[in-house]
DRENLUM-34003 format. One record per residue: residue number from 0; x, y, z of N, C-alpha, C in turn. Coordinates in steps of 0.001 Angstrom, whole numbers. Example, Ala and Ser with C-alpha at 12.3 -4.5 7.8 and 13.67 -1.06 7.14 Angstrom:
BEGIN
+-----+---------+---------+---------+---------+---------+---------+---------+---------+---------+
: num :     npx :     npy :     npz :    capx :    capy :    capz :     cpx :     cpy :     cpz :
+-----+---------+---------+---------+---------+---------+---------+---------+---------+---------+
:   0 :   13190 :   -5690 :    7800 :   12300 :   -4500 :    7800 :   13200 :   -3300 :    7800 :
:   1 :   12850 :   -2250 :    7080 :   13670 :   -1060 :    7140 :   12900 :      30 :    7870 :
+-----+---------+---------+---------+---------+---------+---------+---------+---------+---------+
//
This chain:
BEGIN
+-----+---------+---------+---------+---------+---------+---------+---------+---------+---------+
: num :     npx :     npy :     npz :    capx :    capy :    capz :     cpx :     cpy :     cpz :
+-----+---------+---------+---------+---------+---------+---------+---------+---------+---------+
:   0 :     787 :   -1371 :     154 :     359 :      28 :    -129 :     769 :    1418 :      -6 :
:   1 :    2058 :    1362 :     499 :    2853 :    2514 :     465 :    3350 :    2984 :   -1043 :
:   2 :    3006 :    2116 :   -2068 :    3136 :    2738 :   -3555 :    2016 :    3568 :   -3809 :
:   3 :     727 :    3309 :   -3208 :    -352 :    4428 :   -3572 :     -34 :    5774 :   -2990 :
:   4 :     473 :    5708 :   -1744 :     662 :    7179 :   -1318 :    1854 :    7669 :   -1951 :
:   5 :    2906 :    7006 :   -2589 :    3959 :    7841 :   -3311 :    3538 :    8294 :   -4496 :
:   6 :    2694 :    7483 :   -5455 :    1866 :    7773 :   -6337 :    1336 :    9340 :   -6444 :
:   7 :     502 :    9526 :   -5292 :    -300 :   10659 :   -4979 :     590 :   11748 :   -4695 :
:   8 :    1603 :   11100 :   -4202 :    2635 :   12459 :   -3610 :    3511 :   13013 :   -4797 :
:   9 :    3744 :   12224 :   -5758 :    4563 :   12372 :   -7146 :    3636 :   13265 :   -7818 :
:  10 :    2437 :   13003 :   -8061 :    1226 :   13701 :   -8542 :    1107 :   14722 :   -8310 :
:  11 :    1054 :   15320 :   -6750 :     787 :   16389 :   -6358 :    1887 :   17247 :   -6518 :
:  12 :    3345 :   16658 :   -6519 :    4450 :   17158 :   -6878 :    4240 :   18056 :   -8274 :
:  13 :    4042 :   17110 :   -9159 :    3921 :   17559 :  -10611 :    2977 :   18788 :  -10701 :
:  14 :    1877 :   18612 :  -10075 :     803 :   19838 :  -10360 :    1322 :   20947 :   -9730 :
:  15 :    1757 :   20861 :   -8518 :    2623 :   22164 :   -7976 :    3536 :   22839 :   -8688 :
:  16 :    4445 :   22155 :   -9468 :    5349 :   22344 :  -10173 :    4507 :   23111 :  -11621 :
:  17 :    3582 :   22640 :  -12173 :    2822 :   23469 :  -13293 :    2180 :   24698 :  -12905 :
:  18 :    1879 :   24522 :  -11365 :    1191 :   25601 :  -10948 :    2325 :   27113 :  -10952 :
:  19 :    3611 :   26703 :  -10513 :    4453 :   27542 :  -10340 :    4867 :   28055 :  -11505 :
:  20 :    5165 :   26877 :  -12625 :    5363 :   27436 :  -14132 :    4534 :   28503 :  -14612 :
:  21 :    3192 :   28137 :  -14688 :    2237 :   29097 :  -15029 :    2143 :   30309 :  -14334 :
:  22 :    2290 :   30551 :  -13009 :    2581 :   31844 :  -12508 :    3415 :   32586 :  -13148 :
:  23 :    4842 :   31947 :  -12995 :    5682 :   32831 :  -13282 :    5787 :   33460 :  -14944 :
:  24 :    5233 :   32376 :  -15773 :    5043 :   33043 :  -17127 :    3981 :   34159 :  -17407 :
:  25 :    2919 :   33843 :  -16680 :    1768 :   35120 :  -16443 :    2269 :   36069 :  -16454 :
:  26 :    3174 :   36168 :  -15210 :    3700 :   37680 :  -14685 :    4719 :   38392 :  -15506 :
:  27 :    5294 :   37851 :  -16127 :    5858 :   38515 :  -17355 :    5360 :   39114 :  -18534 :
:  28 :    4079 :   38579 :  -18727 :    3388 :   39223 :  -19787 :    2860 :   40321 :  -19811 :
:  29 :    3232 :   41226 :  -20865 :    2367 :   42499 :  -20718 :    1403 :   42707 :  -21860 :
:  30 :     443 :   43680 :  -21724 :    -598 :   43732 :  -22656 :    -671 :   45288 :  -22908 :
:  31 :    -949 :   45323 :  -24072 :   -1152 :   46944 :  -24607 :   -2903 :   47189 :  -24656 :
:  32 :   -3194 :   48471 :  -23794 :   -4488 :   48366 :  -23872 :   -5223 :   49135 :  -24813 :
:  33 :   -4255 :   49554 :  -26207 :   -4709 :   49995 :  -27300 :   -4871 :   51588 :  -27052 :
:  34 :   -5453 :   52457 :  -28285 :   -5726 :   53628 :  -28343 :   -6943 :   54000 :  -27239 :
:  35 :   -6764 :   55013 :  -26737 :   -7608 :   55760 :  -25623 :   -8795 :   56463 :  -26272 :
:  36 :   -8247 :   57220 :  -27359 :   -9466 :   58125 :  -28059 :   -9415 :   57528 :  -29442 :
:  37 :  -10680 :   57596 :  -30161 :  -10905 :   57603 :  -31499 :  -10222 :   58274 :  -32436 :
:  38 :   -9785 :   57419 :  -33742 :   -8947 :   58233 :  -34329 :   -9244 :   59765 :  -35180 :
:  39 :  -10759 :   59795 :  -35215 :  -11338 :   60751 :  -35742 :  -11716 :   62024 :  -34792 :
:  40 :  -10922 :   61934 :  -33662 :  -11076 :   62859 :  -32475 :  -10416 :   64198 :  -32790 :
:  41 :  -11004 :   65409 :  -32642 :  -10122 :   66784 :  -33247 :   -8897 :   66828 :  -32250 :
:  42 :   -8293 :   68037 :  -32452 :   -7301 :   68331 :  -31562 :   -7639 :   68241 :  -30185 :
:  43 :   -6977 :   67899 :  -29261 :   -7605 :   68548 :  -27937 :   -7056 :   69733 :  -27509 :
:  44 :   -7865 :   70258 :  -26654 :   -7458 :   71624 :  -25734 :   -6287 :   71645 :  -25044 :
:  45 :   -5732 :   72916 :  -24851 :   -4392 :   72837 :  -23723 :   -4804 :   72065 :  -22357 :
:  46 :   -6119 :   72583 :  -22006 :   -6312 :   72020 :  -20697 :   -6639 :   70285 :  -20855 :
:  47 :   -7178 :   70014 :  -21668 :   -7162 :   68552 :  -21945 :   -5774 :   68014 :  -21986 :
:  48 :   -4866 :   68356 :  -22704 :   -3577 :   67939 :  -23066 :   -2997 :   67859 :  -21414 :
:  49 :   -3208 :   68641 :  -20706 :   -2499 :   68823 :  -19098 :   -3373 :   67689 :  -18628 :
:  50 :   -4407 :   67323 :  -18520 :   -5444 :   66506 :  -17947 :   -4778 :   65172 :  -18303 :
:  51 :   -4602 :   65158 :  -19645 :   -4002 :   63728 :  -20310 :   -2588 :   63369 :  -19562 :
:  52 :   -1976 :   64554 :  -19548 :    -550 :   64170 :  -19429 :    -706 :   63799 :  -17403 :
:  53 :   -1358 :   64659 :  -16868 :   -1364 :   64104 :  -15369 :   -1929 :   62798 :  -15382 :
:  54 :   -2996 :   62040 :  -16110 :   -3610 :   61059 :  -16076 :   -2265 :   60192 :  -16377 :
:  55 :   -1633 :   60313 :  -17436 :    -408 :   59144 :  -17997 :     688 :   58989 :  -16848 :
:  56 :     900 :   60150 :  -16026 :    2109 :   60069 :  -15067 :    1498 :   59258 :  -13707 :
:  57 :     -74 :   59196 :  -13553 :    -373 :   59103 :  -12107 :    -330 :   57366 :  -12255 :
:  58 :     206 :   56855 :  -11369 :      63 :   55062 :  -11297 :   -1435 :   54627 :  -11830 :
:  59 :   -1153 :   53402 :  -12473 :   -2368 :   53033 :  -12877 :   -2918 :   51805 :  -11924 :
:  60 :   -3974 :   51401 :  -11709 :   -4556 :   50505 :  -11017 :   -4315 :   49135 :  -11292 :
:  61 :   -4013 :   47924 :  -10738 :   -3809 :   46557 :  -11145 :   -4931 :   46241 :  -11902 :
:  62 :   -5984 :   46355 :  -11328 :   -7101 :   45827 :  -12141 :   -8198 :   46728 :  -12380 :
:  63 :   -8526 :   47190 :  -13645 :   -9623 :   48270 :  -13678 :  -11042 :   47574 :  -13470 :
:  64 :  -11316 :   46308 :  -13314 :  -12507 :   45630 :  -13259 :  -13053 :   46181 :  -11803 :
:  65 :  -12181 :   46460 :  -10926 :  -12556 :   46876 :   -9606 :  -12919 :   48187 :   -9156 :
:  66 :  -13085 :   48910 :  -10058 :  -13394 :   50401 :  -10068 :  -14661 :   50283 :   -9328 :
:  67 :  -15224 :   51428 :   -8894 :  -16308 :   51538 :   -8280 :  -17438 :   52015 :   -9048 :
:  68 :  -18424 :   51555 :   -9359 :  -19411 :   51920 :  -10468 :  -20685 :   52700 :   -9434 :
:  69 :  -21118 :   53539 :  -10126 :  -22188 :   54241 :   -9585 :  -23502 :   53657 :   -9520 :
:  70 :  -24466 :   53592 :   -8366 :  -25414 :   52772 :   -8657 :  -26432 :   53362 :   -9659 :
:  71 :  -27373 :   52412 :   -9970 :  -28052 :   52743 :  -11333 :  -29105 :   53645 :  -10802 :
:  72 :  -29597 :   53531 :   -9434 :  -30895 :   54249 :   -9307 :  -30399 :   54544 :   -7923 :
:  73 :  -31203 :   55745 :   -7477 :  -30780 :   56419 :   -6227 :  -31758 :   56113 :   -4962 :
:  74 :  -32550 :   55279 :   -5059 :  -33515 :   54995 :   -4290 :  -32761 :   54743 :   -2857 :
:  75 :  -33205 :   54922 :   -1606 :  -32474 :   54616 :    -473 :  -32834 :   52955 :     -14 :
:  76 :  -32007 :   52499 :     655 :  -31876 :   51291 :     936 :  -33163 :   50835 :    1916 :
:  77 :  -33799 :   50008 :    2340 :  -34626 :   49766 :    3369 :  -34105 :   48705 :    4224 :
:  78 :  -34153 :   48828 :    5449 :  -33851 :   47770 :    6170 :  -34961 :   47497 :    6957 :
:  79 :  -35804 :   46085 :    6429 :  -36991 :   45736 :    7148 :  -37023 :   45496 :    8382 :
:  80 :  -35719 :   44786 :    8948 :  -35716 :   44601 :   10431 :  -34862 :   45322 :   11500 :
:  81 :  -34399 :   46595 :   11123 :  -33749 :   47579 :   11551 :  -34250 :   47821 :   13198 :
:  82 :  -35650 :   48109 :   13160 :  -36117 :   48543 :   14640 :  -36233 :   47205 :   15379 :
:  83 :  -36385 :   46272 :   14737 :  -36536 :   45129 :   15630 :  -35076 :   44496 :   16395 :
:  84 :  -34250 :   44771 :   15463 :  -32946 :   44338 :   15870 :  -32483 :   45241 :   16783 :
:  85 :  -32465 :   46781 :   16843 :  -31964 :   47555 :   17668 :  -32862 :   47239 :   19004 :
:  86 :  -33953 :   47220 :   19020 :  -34759 :   46756 :   20004 :  -34115 :   45648 :   20821 :
:  87 :  -33780 :   44821 :   20193 :  -33268 :   43375 :   20793 :  -31787 :   43740 :   21083 :
:  88 :  -31109 :   44519 :   20593 :  -29538 :   44925 :   20912 :  -29862 :   45875 :   22249 :
:  89 :  -30608 :   46666 :   22360 :  -30898 :   47410 :   23712 :  -31391 :   46664 :   24823 :
:  90 :  -32265 :   45772 :   24621 :  -32457 :   44659 :   25705 :  -31444 :   43880 :   26446 :
:  91 :  -30775 :   43274 :   25213 :  -29427 :   42495 :   25912 :  -28351 :   43137 :   26556 :
:  92 :  -28172 :   44556 :   26044 :  -27433 :   45552 :   26528 :  -27670 :   45946 :   28214 :
:  93 :  -29163 :   46100 :   27845 :  -29725 :   46558 :   29403 :  -29456 :   45282 :   30454 :
:  94 :  -29846 :   44060 :   29843 :  -29788 :   42870 :   30797 :  -28096 :   42703 :   31109 :
:  95 :  -27327 :   43085 :   30359 :  -26148 :   42694 :   30707 :  -25247 :   43798 :   31840 :
:  96 :  -25820 :   44962 :   31867 :  -25650 :   45975 :   32787 :  -26433 :   45580 :   33923 :
:  97 :  -27492 :   45085 :   33956 :  -28147 :   44634 :   35183 :  -27633 :   43721 :   35950 :
:  98 :  -27192 :   42805 :   35071 :  -26140 :   41388 :   35468 :  -25038 :   42116 :   36265 :
:  99 :  -24313 :   42794 :   35576 :  -22799 :   43535 :   36110 :  -23172 :   44193 :   37469 :
: 100 :  -24317 :   44864 :   37588 :  -24431 :   45879 :   38723 :  -24722 :   44738 :   39886 :
: 101 :  -25803 :   43888 :   39732 :  -25941 :   42631 :   40729 :  -24629 :   41990 :   40993 :
: 102 :  -23903 :   41675 :   40167 :  -22745 :   41047 :   40440 :  -21777 :   41800 :   41482 :
: 103 :  -21832 :   43149 :   41207 :  -20813 :   44229 :   41792 :  -21135 :   44015 :   43341 :
: 104 :  -22821 :   43815 :   43453 :  -23188 :   43973 :   45017 :  -22954 :   42888 :   45658 :
: 105 :  -23084 :   41676 :   44856 :  -23159 :   40352 :   45375 :  -21528 :   40042 :   45578 :
: 106 :  -20883 :   40226 :   44648 :  -19240 :   39823 :   45190 :  -18335 :   41013 :   45512 :
: 107 :  -18927 :   42192 :   45455 :  -18326 :   43285 :   45986 :  -18676 :   43471 :   47509 :
+-----+---------+---------+---------+---------+---------+---------+---------+---------+---------+
//
């Protein structure tokens, strides 16, 4: 039966080596985002050129998909159980204070 364990260990070692190789190869690749403005765009104004210069010198984020997107609608979020939960928290906190006061008189 020890041969089965060795086979499993060997297979796990091979898989981990493959993962390491794939990670190191992926990190050396660079991708070009392409042009940021359409070709038919007119000459930008000096203010737009300064803004573009500032934008190109600013550090870029690692993943553009993690940018915060604005909400589609501006309706407020409704918490259906908020009042009930706050009441329960208040009752439990009051009970804890009462127990602490009672213990301070009993033990102190």
